[in-house]
PDB file with SEQRES, HELIX, SHEET and CRYST1 records, atoms N, CA, C and O in Angstrom:
SEQRES   1 A   74  MET THR LYS ARG LYS LEU ASN VAL ALA ILE VAL GLY ALA          
SEQRES   2 A   74  GLY MET GLY GLY LEU ALA ALA ALA ALA ALA LEU ARG LEU          
SEQRES   3 A   74  LYS GLY ILE ASP VAL THR VAL TYR GLU GLN ALA ARG GLN          
SEQRES   4 A   74  PHE ALA ARG VAL GLY ALA GLY ILE GLN ILE GLY CYS ASN          
SEQRES   5 A   74  ALA MET HIS VAL LEU ARG GLY LEU GLY LEU GLU THR ARG          
SEQRES   6 A   74  LEU ARG THR ASP ALA PHE TYR PRO ARG                          
HELIX    1 AA1 MET A   15  LEU A   26  1                                  12    
HELIX    2 AA2 CYS A   51  GLY A   59  1                                   9    
HELIX    3 AA3 GLU A   63  ASP A   69  1                                   7    
SHEET    1 AA1 2 ASN A   7  VAL A  11  0                                        
SHEET    2 AA1 2 ASP A  30  TYR A  34  1                                        
CRYST1    1.000    1.000    1.000  90.00  90.00  90.00 P 1           1          
ATOM      1  N   MET A   1     -65.398 150.642 348.893  1.00  0.00           N  
ATOM      2  CA  MET A   1     -64.217 150.804 348.088  1.00  0.00           C  
ATOM      3  C   MET A   1     -62.989 150.846 348.997  1.00  0.00           C  
ATOM      4  O   MET A   1     -62.975 151.559 350.000  1.00  0.00           O  
ATOM      5  N   THR A   2     -61.977 150.087 348.645  1.00  0.00           N  
ATOM      6  CA  THR A   2     -60.739 150.037 349.418  1.00  0.00           C  
ATOM      7  C   THR A   2     -59.812 151.156 348.980  1.00  0.00           C  
ATOM      8  O   THR A   2     -59.608 151.385 347.788  1.00  0.00           O  
ATOM      9  N   LYS A   3     -59.251 151.852 349.968  1.00  0.00           N  
ATOM     10  CA  LYS A   3     -58.311 152.922 349.662  1.00  0.00           C  
ATOM     11  C   LYS A   3     -56.953 152.315 349.359  1.00  0.00           C  
ATOM     12  O   LYS A   3     -56.411 151.559 350.164  1.00  0.00           O  
ATOM     13  N   ARG A   4     -56.398 152.648 348.189  1.00  0.00           N  
ATOM     14  CA  ARG A   4     -55.094 152.128 347.784  1.00  0.00           C  
ATOM     15  C   ARG A   4     -54.004 153.101 348.182  1.00  0.00           C  
ATOM     16  O   ARG A   4     -54.190 154.317 348.125  1.00  0.00           O  
ATOM     17  N   LYS A   5     -52.863 152.558 348.584  1.00  0.00           N  
ATOM     18  CA  LYS A   5     -51.719 153.394 348.936  1.00  0.00           C  
ATOM     19  C   LYS A   5     -51.072 153.927 347.662  1.00  0.00           C  
ATOM     20  O   LYS A   5     -50.912 153.194 346.686  1.00  0.00           O  
ATOM     21  N   LEU A   6     -50.705 155.197 347.677  1.00  0.00           N  
ATOM     22  CA  LEU A   6     -50.118 155.849 346.519  1.00  0.00           C  
ATOM     23  C   LEU A   6     -48.649 155.479 346.395  1.00  0.00           C  
ATOM     24  O   LEU A   6     -47.902 155.537 347.372  1.00  0.00           O  
ATOM     25  N   ASN A   7     -48.235 155.098 345.189  1.00  0.00           N  
ATOM     26  CA  ASN A   7     -46.837 154.828 344.862  1.00  0.00           C  
ATOM     27  C   ASN A   7     -46.429 155.798 343.756  1.00  0.00           C  
ATOM     28  O   ASN A   7     -47.126 155.928 342.749  1.00  0.00           O  
ATOM     29  N   VAL A   8     -45.304 156.475 343.945  1.00  0.00           N  
ATOM     30  CA  VAL A   8     -44.854 157.478 342.981  1.00  0.00           C  
ATOM     31  C   VAL A   8     -43.476 157.099 342.466  1.00  0.00           C  
ATOM     32  O   VAL A   8     -42.614 156.666 343.231  1.00  0.00           O  
ATOM     33  N   ALA A   9     -43.271 157.265 341.147  1.00  0.00           N  
ATOM     34  CA  ALA A   9     -41.957 157.083 340.529  1.00  0.00           C  
ATOM     35  C   ALA A   9     -41.443 158.451 340.129  1.00  0.00           C  
ATOM     36  O   ALA A   9     -42.164 159.241 339.519  1.00  0.00           O  
ATOM     37  N   ILE A  10     -40.196 158.730 340.472  1.00  0.00           N  
ATOM     38  CA  ILE A  10     -39.552 159.983 340.082  1.00  0.00           C  
ATOM     39  C   ILE A  10     -38.363 159.618 339.208  1.00  0.00           C  
ATOM     40  O   ILE A  10     -37.513 158.815 339.593  1.00  0.00           O  
ATOM     41  N   VAL A  11     -38.319 160.216 338.037  1.00  0.00           N  
ATOM     42  CA  VAL A  11     -37.225 159.954 337.101  1.00  0.00           C  
ATOM     43  C   VAL A  11     -36.249 161.120 337.186  1.00  0.00           C  
ATOM     44  O   VAL A  11     -36.570 162.250 336.821  1.00  0.00           O  
ATOM     45  N   GLY A  12     -35.060 160.820 337.674  1.00  0.00           N  
ATOM     46  CA  GLY A  12     -34.022 161.843 337.819  1.00  0.00           C  
ATOM     47  C   GLY A  12     -33.745 162.137 339.276  1.00  0.00           C  
ATOM     48  O   GLY A  12     -34.633 162.549 340.022  1.00  0.00           O  
ATOM     49  N   ALA A  13     -32.499 161.920 339.677  1.00  0.00           N  
ATOM     50  CA  ALA A  13     -32.112 162.123 341.070  1.00  0.00           C  
ATOM     51  C   ALA A  13     -31.315 163.409 341.237  1.00  0.00           C  
ATOM     52  O   ALA A  13     -30.364 163.466 342.016  1.00  0.00           O  
ATOM     53  N   GLY A  14     -31.714 164.443 340.495  1.00  0.00           N  
ATOM     54  CA  GLY A  14     -31.116 165.758 340.697  1.00  0.00           C  
ATOM     55  C   GLY A  14     -31.718 166.399 341.932  1.00  0.00           C  
ATOM     56  O   GLY A  14     -32.436 165.752 342.694  1.00  0.00           O  
ATOM     57  N   MET A  15     -31.421 167.673 342.124  1.00  0.00           N  
ATOM     58  CA  MET A  15     -31.942 168.372 343.311  1.00  0.00           C  
ATOM     59  C   MET A  15     -33.463 168.348 343.361  1.00  0.00           C  
ATOM     60  O   MET A  15     -34.049 168.110 344.417  1.00  0.00           O  
ATOM     61  N   GLY A  16     -34.099 168.593 342.227  1.00  0.00           N  
ATOM     62  CA  GLY A  16     -35.561 168.620 342.192  1.00  0.00           C  
ATOM     63  C   GLY A  16     -36.175 167.266 342.477  1.00  0.00           C  
ATOM     64  O   GLY A  16     -37.117 167.156 343.261  1.00  0.00           O  
ATOM     65  N   GLY A  17     -35.642 166.233 341.839  1.00  0.00           N  
ATOM     66  CA  GLY A  17     -36.174 164.889 342.036  1.00  0.00           C  
ATOM     67  C   GLY A  17     -36.004 164.398 343.462  1.00  0.00           C  
ATOM     68  O   GLY A  17     -36.927 163.820 344.037  1.00  0.00           O  
ATOM     69  N   LEU A  18     -34.834 164.623 344.033  1.00  0.00           N  
ATOM     70  CA  LEU A  18     -34.589 164.169 345.406  1.00  0.00           C  
ATOM     71  C   LEU A  18     -35.387 164.980 346.422  1.00  0.00           C  
ATOM     72  O   LEU A  18     -35.853 164.434 347.423  1.00  0.00           O  
ATOM     73  N   ALA A  19     -35.548 166.283 346.171  1.00  0.00           N  
ATOM     74  CA  ALA A  19     -36.362 167.099 347.072  1.00  0.00           C  
ATOM     75  C   ALA A  19     -37.818 166.655 347.018  1.00  0.00           C  
ATOM     76  O   ALA A  19     -38.484 166.573 348.050  1.00  0.00           O  
ATOM     77  N   ALA A  20     -38.312 166.369 345.818  1.00  0.00           N  
ATOM     78  CA  ALA A  20     -39.689 165.884 345.686  1.00  0.00           C  
ATOM     79  C   ALA A  20     -39.860 164.550 346.396  1.00  0.00           C  
ATOM     80  O   ALA A  20     -40.860 164.334 347.081  1.00  0.00           O  
ATOM     81  N   ALA A  21     -38.892 163.654 346.238  1.00  0.00           N  
ATOM     82  CA  ALA A  21     -38.966 162.353 346.902  1.00  0.00           C  
ATOM     83  C   ALA A  21     -38.970 162.501 348.418  1.00  0.00           C  
ATOM     84  O   ALA A  21     -39.745 161.841 349.110  1.00  0.00           O  
ATOM     85  N   ALA A  22     -38.104 163.367 348.931  1.00  0.00           N  
ATOM     86  CA  ALA A  22     -38.048 163.572 350.383  1.00  0.00           C  
ATOM     87  C   ALA A  22     -39.367 164.137 350.906  1.00  0.00           C  
ATOM     88  O   ALA A  22     -39.858 163.703 351.948  1.00  0.00           O  
ATOM     89  N   ALA A  23     -39.939 165.102 350.188  1.00  0.00           N  
ATOM     90  CA  ALA A  23     -41.206 165.702 350.626  1.00  0.00           C  
ATOM     91  C   ALA A  23     -42.338 164.672 350.610  1.00  0.00           C  
ATOM     92  O   ALA A  23     -43.141 164.612 351.542  1.00  0.00           O  
ATOM     93  N   LEU A  24     -42.399 163.873 349.561  1.00  0.00           N  
ATOM     94  CA  LEU A  24     -43.449 162.856 349.472  1.00  0.00           C  
ATOM     95  C   LEU A  24     -43.298 161.801 350.568  1.00  0.00           C  
ATOM     96  O   LEU A  24     -44.288 161.355 351.147  1.00  0.00           O  
ATOM     97  N   ARG A  25     -42.072 161.410 350.845  1.00  0.00           N  
ATOM     98  CA  ARG A  25     -41.855 160.413 351.904  1.00  0.00           C  
ATOM     99  C   ARG A  25     -42.226 160.956 353.276  1.00  0.00           C  
ATOM    100  O   ARG A  25     -42.710 160.209 354.126  1.00  0.00           O  
ATOM    101  N   LEU A  26     -42.007 162.244 353.503  1.00  0.00           N  
ATOM    102  CA  LEU A  26     -42.429 162.842 354.774  1.00  0.00           C  
ATOM    103  C   LEU A  26     -43.941 162.765 354.941  1.00  0.00           C  
ATOM    104  O   LEU A  26     -44.442 162.746 356.065  1.00  0.00           O  
ATOM    105  N   LYS A  27     -44.665 162.721 353.835  1.00  0.00           N  
ATOM    106  CA  LYS A  27     -46.128 162.606 353.867  1.00  0.00           C  
ATOM    107  C   LYS A  27     -46.594 161.149 353.844  1.00  0.00           C  
ATOM    108  O   LYS A  27     -47.793 160.884 353.762  1.00  0.00           O  
ATOM    109  N   GLY A  28     -45.650 160.203 353.917  1.00  0.00           N  
ATOM    110  CA  GLY A  28     -46.005 158.793 353.982  1.00  0.00           C  
ATOM    111  C   GLY A  28     -46.279 158.140 352.644  1.00  0.00           C  
ATOM    112  O   GLY A  28     -46.884 157.069 352.594  1.00  0.00           O  
ATOM    113  N   ILE A  29     -45.850 158.759 351.562  1.00  0.00           N  
ATOM    114  CA  ILE A  29     -46.078 158.213 350.230  1.00  0.00           C  
ATOM    115  C   ILE A  29     -44.853 157.409 349.810  1.00  0.00           C  
ATOM    116  O   ILE A  29     -43.719 157.859 349.977  1.00  0.00           O  
ATOM    117  N   ASP A  30     -45.085 156.222 349.265  1.00  0.00           N  
ATOM    118  CA  ASP A  30     -43.992 155.389 348.772  1.00  0.00           C  
ATOM    119  C   ASP A  30     -43.429 156.001 347.492  1.00  0.00           C  
ATOM    120  O   ASP A  30     -44.173 156.301 346.558  1.00  0.00           O  
ATOM    121  N   VAL A  31     -42.100 156.184 347.458  1.00  0.00           N  
ATOM    122  CA  VAL A  31     -41.451 156.818 346.311  1.00  0.00           C  
ATOM    123  C   VAL A  31     -40.283 155.956 345.861  1.00  0.00           C  
ATOM    124  O   VAL A  31     -39.515 155.449 346.679  1.00  0.00           O  
ATOM    125  N   THR A  32     -40.160 155.798 344.551  1.00  0.00           N  
ATOM    126  CA  THR A  32     -38.995 155.159 343.956  1.00  0.00           C  
ATOM    127  C   THR A  32     -38.359 156.174 343.032  1.00  0.00           C  
ATOM    128  O   THR A  32     -39.032 156.742 342.172  1.00  0.00           O  
ATOM    129  N   VAL A  33     -37.057 156.408 343.203  1.00  0.00           N  
ATOM    130  CA  VAL A  33     -36.325 157.362 342.372  1.00  0.00           C  
ATOM    131  C   VAL A  33     -35.473 156.573 341.385  1.00  0.00           C  
ATOM    132  O   VAL A  33     -34.734 155.667 341.771  1.00  0.00           O  
ATOM    133  N   TYR A  34     -35.584 156.926 340.119  1.00  0.00           N  
ATOM    134  CA  TYR A  34     -34.804 156.288 339.059  1.00  0.00           C  
ATOM    135  C   TYR A  34     -33.785 157.276 338.519  1.00  0.00           C  
ATOM    136  O   TYR A  34     -34.107 158.432 338.244  1.00  0.00           O  
ATOM    137  N   GLU A  35     -32.540 156.804 338.368  1.00  0.00           N  
ATOM    138  CA  GLU A  35     -31.455 157.650 337.871  1.00  0.00           C  
ATOM    139  C   GLU A  35     -30.568 156.797 336.989  1.00  0.00           C  
ATOM    140  O   GLU A  35     -30.248 155.660 337.336  1.00  0.00           O  
ATOM    141  N   GLN A  36     -30.168 157.338 335.848  1.00  0.00           N  
ATOM    142  CA  GLN A  36     -29.336 156.566 334.928  1.00  0.00           C  
ATOM    143  C   GLN A  36     -27.864 156.533 335.320  1.00  0.00           C  
ATOM    144  O   GLN A  36     -27.155 155.600 334.944  1.00  0.00           O  
ATOM    145  N   ALA A  37     -27.388 157.528 336.065  1.00  0.00           N  
ATOM    146  CA  ALA A  37     -25.981 157.550 336.479  1.00  0.00           C  
ATOM    147  C   ALA A  37     -25.713 156.406 337.456  1.00  0.00           C  
ATOM    148  O   ALA A  37     -26.540 156.110 338.319  1.00  0.00           O  
ATOM    149  N   ARG A  38     -24.584 155.786 337.317  1.00  0.00           N  
ATOM    150  CA  ARG A  38     -24.238 154.650 338.182  1.00  0.00           C  
ATOM    151  C   ARG A  38     -23.892 155.085 339.604  1.00  0.00           C  
ATOM    152  O   ARG A  38     -24.078 154.320 340.550  1.00  0.00           O  
ATOM    153  N   GLN A  39     -23.388 156.314 339.758  1.00  0.00           N  
ATOM    154  CA  GLN A  39     -23.051 156.817 341.085  1.00  0.00           C  
ATOM    155  C   GLN A  39     -23.152 158.337 341.083  1.00  0.00           C  
ATOM    156  O   GLN A  39     -23.108 158.976 340.032  1.00  0.00           O  
ATOM    157  N   PHE A  40     -23.287 158.895 342.263  1.00  0.00           N  
ATOM    158  CA  PHE A  40     -23.295 160.342 342.393  1.00  0.00           C  
ATOM    159  C   PHE A  40     -21.859 160.823 342.445  1.00  0.00           C  
ATOM    160  O   PHE A  40     -21.024 160.235 343.133  1.00  0.00           O  
ATOM    161  N   ALA A  41     -21.573 161.885 341.725  1.00  0.00           N  
ATOM    162  CA  ALA A  41     -20.221 162.439 341.716  1.00  0.00           C  
ATOM    163  C   ALA A  41     -20.308 163.930 341.436  1.00  0.00           C  
ATOM    164  O   ALA A  41     -21.265 164.408 340.828  1.00  0.00           O  
ATOM    165  N   ARG A  42     -19.306 164.649 341.883  1.00  0.00           N  
ATOM    166  CA  ARG A  42     -19.237 166.078 341.583  1.00  0.00           C  
ATOM    167  C   ARG A  42     -18.841 166.233 340.123  1.00  0.00           C  
ATOM    168  O   ARG A  42     -17.954 165.541 339.624  1.00  0.00           O  
ATOM    169  N   VAL A  43     -19.511 167.149 339.456  1.00  0.00           N  
ATOM    170  CA  VAL A  43     -19.218 167.360 338.046  1.00  0.00           C  
ATOM    171  C   VAL A  43     -18.670 168.759 337.794  1.00  0.00           C  
ATOM    172  O   VAL A  43     -18.603 169.196 336.645  1.00  0.00           O  
ATOM    173  N   GLY A  44     -18.286 169.452 338.827  1.00  0.00           N  
ATOM    174  CA  GLY A  44     -17.672 170.766 338.680  1.00  0.00           C  
ATOM    175  C   GLY A  44     -18.633 171.931 338.748  1.00  0.00           C  
ATOM    176  O   GLY A  44     -18.207 173.084 338.697  1.00  0.00           O  
ATOM    177  N   ALA A  45     -19.887 171.663 338.859  1.00  0.00           N  
ATOM    178  CA  ALA A  45     -20.870 172.747 338.920  1.00  0.00           C  
ATOM    179  C   ALA A  45     -21.130 173.120 340.371  1.00  0.00           C  
ATOM    180  O   ALA A  45     -21.112 172.269 341.260  1.00  0.00           O  
ATOM    181  N   GLY A  46     -21.369 174.398 340.594  1.00  0.00           N  
ATOM    182  CA  GLY A  46     -21.739 174.865 341.920  1.00  0.00           C  
ATOM    183  C   GLY A  46     -23.203 175.260 341.928  1.00  0.00           C  
ATOM    184  O   GLY A  46     -23.755 175.622 340.889  1.00  0.00           O  
ATOM    185  N   ILE A  47     -23.820 175.194 343.060  1.00  0.00           N  
ATOM    186  CA  ILE A  47     -25.229 175.545 343.184  1.00  0.00           C  
ATOM    187  C   ILE A  47     -25.367 176.572 344.292  1.00  0.00           C  
ATOM    188  O   ILE A  47     -24.895 176.363 345.409  1.00  0.00           O  
ATOM    189  N   GLN A  48     -26.016 177.681 343.978  1.00  0.00           N  
ATOM    190  CA  GLN A  48     -26.338 178.657 345.010  1.00  0.00           C  
ATOM    191  C   GLN A  48     -27.794 178.460 345.383  1.00  0.00           C  
ATOM    192  O   GLN A  48     -28.663 178.358 344.517  1.00  0.00           O  
ATOM    193  N   ILE A  49     -28.049 178.409 346.664  1.00  0.00           N  
ATOM    194  CA  ILE A  49     -29.396 178.169 347.158  1.00  0.00           C  
ATOM    195  C   ILE A  49     -29.917 179.451 347.786  1.00  0.00           C  
ATOM    196  O   ILE A  49     -29.333 179.975 348.735  1.00  0.00           O  
ATOM    197  N   GLY A  50     -31.011 179.945 347.250  1.00  0.00           N  
ATOM    198  CA  GLY A  50     -31.616 181.166 347.755  1.00  0.00           C  
ATOM    199  C   GLY A  50     -32.384 180.931 349.048  1.00  0.00           C  
ATOM    200  O   GLY A  50     -32.548 179.797 349.496  1.00  0.00           O  
ATOM    201  N   CYS A  51     -32.849 182.023 349.636  1.00  0.00           N  
ATOM    202  CA  CYS A  51     -33.542 181.958 350.929  1.00  0.00           C  
ATOM    203  C   CYS A  51     -34.770 181.061 350.894  1.00  0.00           C  
ATOM    204  O   CYS A  51     -34.959 180.241 351.793  1.00  0.00           O  
ATOM    205  N   ASN A  52     -35.612 181.204 349.865  1.00  0.00           N  
ATOM    206  CA  ASN A  52     -36.826 180.402 349.796  1.00  0.00           C  
ATOM    207  C   ASN A  52     -36.522 178.919 349.635  1.00  0.00           C  
ATOM    208  O   ASN A  52     -37.191 178.076 350.232  1.00  0.00           O  
ATOM    209  N   ALA A  53     -35.511 178.600 348.825  1.00  0.00           N  
ATOM    210  CA  ALA A  53     -35.126 177.205 348.652  1.00  0.00           C  
ATOM    211  C   ALA A  53     -34.579 176.635 349.960  1.00  0.00           C  
ATOM    212  O   ALA A  53     -34.810 175.469 350.279  1.00  0.00           O  
ATOM    213  N   MET A  54     -33.861 177.453 350.708  1.00  0.00           N  
ATOM    214  CA  MET A  54     -33.324 176.989 351.991  1.00  0.00           C  
ATOM    215  C   MET A  54     -34.447 176.683 352.978  1.00  0.00           C  
ATOM    216  O   MET A  54     -34.329 175.752 353.774  1.00  0.00           O  
ATOM    217  N   HIS A  55     -35.516 177.441 352.937  1.00  0.00           N  
ATOM    218  CA  HIS A  55     -36.673 177.151 353.803  1.00  0.00           C  
ATOM    219  C   HIS A  55     -37.238 175.767 353.495  1.00  0.00           C  
ATOM    220  O   HIS A  55     -37.600 175.017 354.401  1.00  0.00           O  
ATOM    221  N   VAL A  56     -37.308 175.441 352.213  1.00  0.00           N  
ATOM    222  CA  VAL A  56     -37.818 174.121 351.809  1.00  0.00           C  
ATOM    223  C   VAL A  56     -36.879 173.025 352.298  1.00  0.00           C  
ATOM    224  O   VAL A  56     -37.329 172.035 352.874  1.00  0.00           O  
ATOM    225  N   LEU A  57     -35.579 173.195 352.074  1.00  0.00           N  
ATOM    226  CA  LEU A  57     -34.611 172.178 352.500  1.00  0.00           C  
ATOM    227  C   LEU A  57     -34.603 172.018 354.019  1.00  0.00           C  
ATOM    228  O   LEU A  57     -34.453 170.908 354.530  1.00  0.00           O  
ATOM    229  N   ARG A  58     -34.764 173.119 354.731  1.00  0.00           N  
ATOM    230  CA  ARG A  58     -34.849 173.056 356.195  1.00  0.00           C  
ATOM    231  C   ARG A  58     -36.078 172.249 356.604  1.00  0.00           C  
ATOM    232  O   ARG A  58     -36.006 171.421 357.512  1.00  0.00           O  
ATOM    233  N   GLY A  59     -37.197 172.489 355.939  1.00  0.00           N  
ATOM    234  CA  GLY A  59     -38.426 171.753 356.236  1.00  0.00           C  
ATOM    235  C   GLY A  59     -38.315 170.269 355.962  1.00  0.00           C  
ATOM    236  O   GLY A  59     -39.010 169.462 356.580  1.00  0.00           O  
ATOM    237  N   LEU A  60     -37.438 169.906 355.032  1.00  0.00           N  
ATOM    238  CA  LEU A  60     -37.215 168.486 354.723  1.00  0.00           C  
ATOM    239  C   LEU A  60     -36.184 167.850 355.651  1.00  0.00           C  
ATOM    240  O   LEU A  60     -35.881 166.663 355.528  1.00  0.00           O  
ATOM    241  N   GLY A  61     -35.647 168.642 356.582  1.00  0.00           N  
ATOM    242  CA  GLY A  61     -34.671 168.110 357.531  1.00  0.00           C  
ATOM    243  C   GLY A  61     -33.273 167.972 356.951  1.00  0.00           C  
ATOM    244  O   GLY A  61     -32.482 167.164 357.438  1.00  0.00           O  
ATOM    245  N   LEU A  62     -32.952 168.749 355.914  1.00  0.00           N  
ATOM    246  CA  LEU A  62     -31.668 168.606 355.228  1.00  0.00           C  
ATOM    247  C   LEU A  62     -30.651 169.688 355.552  1.00  0.00           C  
ATOM    248  O   LEU A  62     -29.527 169.645 355.054  1.00  0.00           O  
ATOM    249  N   GLU A  63     -31.020 170.645 356.367  1.00  0.00           N  
ATOM    250  CA  GLU A  63     -30.140 171.793 356.607  1.00  0.00           C  
ATOM    251  C   GLU A  63     -28.804 171.395 357.231  1.00  0.00           C  
ATOM    252  O   GLU A  63     -27.755 171.845 356.769  1.00  0.00           O  
ATOM    253  N   THR A  64     -28.822 170.579 358.248  1.00  0.00           N  
ATOM    254  CA  THR A  64     -27.578 170.211 358.933  1.00  0.00           C  
ATOM    255  C   THR A  64     -26.603 169.541 357.973  1.00  0.00           C  
ATOM    256  O   THR A  64     -25.422 169.889 357.947  1.00  0.00           O  
ATOM    257  N   ARG A  65     -27.079 168.595 357.192  1.00  0.00           N  
ATOM    258  CA  ARG A  65     -26.207 167.903 356.231  1.00  0.00           C  
ATOM    259  C   ARG A  65     -25.707 168.865 355.159  1.00  0.00           C  
ATOM    260  O   ARG A  65     -24.543 168.812 354.760  1.00  0.00           O  
ATOM    261  N   LEU A  66     -26.579 169.729 354.705  1.00  0.00           N  
ATOM    262  CA  LEU A  66     -26.198 170.693 353.682  1.00  0.00           C  
ATOM    263  C   LEU A  66     -25.092 171.610 354.185  1.00  0.00           C  
ATOM    264  O   LEU A  66     -24.135 171.885 353.462  1.00  0.00           O  
ATOM    265  N   ARG A  67     -25.216 172.078 355.401  1.00  0.00           N  
ATOM    266  CA  ARG A  67     -24.224 173.008 355.946  1.00  0.00           C  
ATOM    267  C   ARG A  67     -22.854 172.354 356.156  1.00  0.00           C  
ATOM    268  O   ARG A  67     -21.844 173.057 356.176  1.00  0.00           O  
ATOM    269  N   THR A  68     -22.794 171.033 356.313  1.00  0.00           N  
ATOM    270  CA  THR A  68     -21.500 170.370 356.483  1.00  0.00           C  
ATOM    271  C   THR A  68     -20.697 170.362 355.178  1.00  0.00           C  
ATOM    272  O   THR A  68     -19.468 170.304 355.211  1.00  0.00           O  
ATOM    273  N   ASP A  69     -21.379 170.419 354.036  1.00  0.00           N  
ATOM    274  CA  ASP A  69     -20.698 170.359 352.734  1.00  0.00           C  
ATOM    275  C   ASP A  69     -20.718 171.682 351.980  1.00  0.00           C  
ATOM    276  O   ASP A  69     -20.205 171.760 350.864  1.00  0.00           O  
ATOM    277  N   ALA A  70     -21.295 172.711 352.563  1.00  0.00           N  
ATOM    278  CA  ALA A  70     -21.461 173.982 351.856  1.00  0.00           C  
ATOM    279  C   ALA A  70     -20.446 175.019 352.311  1.00  0.00           C  
ATOM    280  O   ALA A  70     -19.787 174.857 353.338  1.00  0.00           O  
ATOM    281  N   PHE A  71     -20.332 176.081 351.532  1.00  0.00           N  
ATOM    282  CA  PHE A  71     -19.545 177.230 351.944  1.00  0.00           C  
ATOM    283  C   PHE A  71     -20.275 178.480 351.477  1.00  0.00           C  
ATOM    284  O   PHE A  71     -21.119 178.426 350.583  1.00  0.00           O  
ATOM    285  N   TYR A  72     -19.947 179.578 352.080  1.00  0.00           N  
ATOM    286  CA  TYR A  72     -20.569 180.856 351.742  1.00  0.00           C  
ATOM    287  C   TYR A  72     -19.667 181.612 350.794  1.00  0.00           C  
ATOM    288  O   TYR A  72     -18.534 181.935 351.150  1.00  0.00           O  
ATOM    289  N   PRO A  73     -20.149 181.906 349.579  1.00  0.00           N  
ATOM    290  CA  PRO A  73     -19.302 182.675 348.652  1.00  0.00           C  
ATOM    291  C   PRO A  73     -19.138 184.117 349.152  1.00  0.00           C  
ATOM    292  O   PRO A  73     -20.041 184.664 349.785  1.00  0.00           O  
ATOM    293  N   ARG A  74     -18.024 184.705 348.874  1.00  0.00           N  
ATOM    294  CA  ARG A  74     -17.766 186.078 349.294  1.00  0.00           C  
ATOM    295  C   ARG A  74     -18.185 187.068 348.234  1.00  0.00           C  
ATOM    296  O   ARG A  74     -18.038 188.276 348.424  1.00  0.00           O  
TER     297      ARG A  74                                                      
END                                                                             
């Protein structure tokens, strides 16, 4: 029996969808992300990321980029 390579489709390019795609790609899995929005844009919402979520983002290699666009609320 021939082993087939896994291909995954993710519907939605929000934080969850993109984090899942990044994690799967780190494991060598082909991922296609589908999103209905024509472009990414700020919509006025803020996101607070807790300690556990930050550990996941750090593991995905996203911490440096995240810190360039983030601020610490007082």
